[in-house]
C-alpha positions, 0 to 999 in steps of 0.5 A, spaced: 499 499 499 503 506 498 502 513 502 496 516 498 492 509 499 494 509 506 492 516 507 485 515 504 484 509 508 486 513 514 482 519 512 476 514 510 476 510 517 479 515 522 477 522 520 480 525 526 487 523 523 486 527 517 488 534 517 486 540 512 490 546 510 486 553 509 487 557 502 483 563 504 488 569 503 484 574 506 481 575 513 474 574 510 472 569 505 470 571 498 463 567 499 462 570 506 464 577 504 459 577 498 453 574 502 454 579 508 455 585 503 449 583 499 445 582 506 447 588 509 451 585 515 457 589 515 458 591 523 460 598 524 467 595 526 468 593 519 468 600 516 474 604 516 474 611 512 468 608 508 472 602 506 470 595 508 475 591 512 471 584 513 473 579 518 470 572 518 464 571 523 464 565 527 458 560 525 456 554 528 457 547 525 450 544 522 449 537 520 449 539 512 454 545 513 461 544 510 466 547 515 473 544 512 473 547 505 480 549 504 477 556 501 474 558 507 479 556 512 485 561 513 492 559 514 496 561 520 499 567 517 492 570 515 490 568 522 496 572 525 494 577 521 487 577 523 489 577 530 493 583 529 488 587 526 483 585 531 487 586 537 491 592 535 487 596 530 479 594 532 480 594 539 483 601 539 476 604 536 473 609 541 466 610 536 462 604 539 461 602 546 465 597 550 460 592 550 459 592 542 467 592 541 468 586 546 462 582 542 465 583 535 472 582 537 470 575 541 466 573 535 471 574 530 476 571 535 472 565 536 472 564 528 480 564 529 480 559 534 475 555 529 479 555 523 485 553 528 482 547 530 479 545 524 486 545 520 489 542 526 495 547 526 501 545 530 502 546 537 507 552 537 502 556 532 496 555 536 500 557 542 502 564 538 494 565 536 491 563 543 496 567 548 494 574 545 487 572 546 487 570 553 490 577 554 484 580 551 479 576 555 483 577 562 484 585 560 476 585 559 474 581 565 479 585 569 476 592 566 469 590 567 
């Protein structure tokens, strides 16, 4: 049995042993962007000087949804870029309430964790993504 056959067998018999790599090169997949623009589901924190900077929303997995589609999963470098944007750009906004800011960032961080989990990123990359998130949650818990 060659390597390809073995991987196919492992994936079919044990989906836990499979990993997938995201190919989305932006903070929000194009399909989600199109839907959210069409349905006018743009958060005020995603508008900067009349321009949209959309960040992928968290969405629960449903029985018929396809969560492990490479085109909608952001690879590690894009997840890092998204984290930087959320924690260093969006978090400094003062034109909304603290609750609005927290709810927005919390939802988008949850989507980052979801992409990270689905792709089964290496431990070091997970730690690099989770550490700033933990600081964010501690800060907001302390300041509330």
